[in-house]
C-alpha angles and dihedrals in degrees: 000000000000115000113231119215120222114257115273112253113258090228090060091053093046092048090050092050090051092047093048093047092047090052090048093053093046101042102023094238142050136180118242118179090346094305123111113237117194134189087244091055090054093046089055089058093054118099118250094251092058092047091048092049092052091048092048091048090054088066093053109031122005095189093053092042092052090052090048091049092050091049091049091049091047092052091048092047093049093047091051097043111042126180092277093054092048092047089052089049091052092048092047090049090052097244113168127214 
């Protein structure tokens, strides 16, 4: 009979997402499920309008454009790495509950 593990707490998954995204924004890359994810990879997934808006904002207000860029990257990261992917990452990394 296969032993079932209790579900991973949502707070653990959310904390891991935050930690991974923070590392990504500080170092420019992070490993998720054994694959390297870079800021450049995420930017390539953004649609042209979002990229153009961030670039145009850079000319006007660098503080606002940095915040917009971080929000765009966060949305892309979270859309690419859902709870299931982060839970797999935690299990693969040997995190315990």
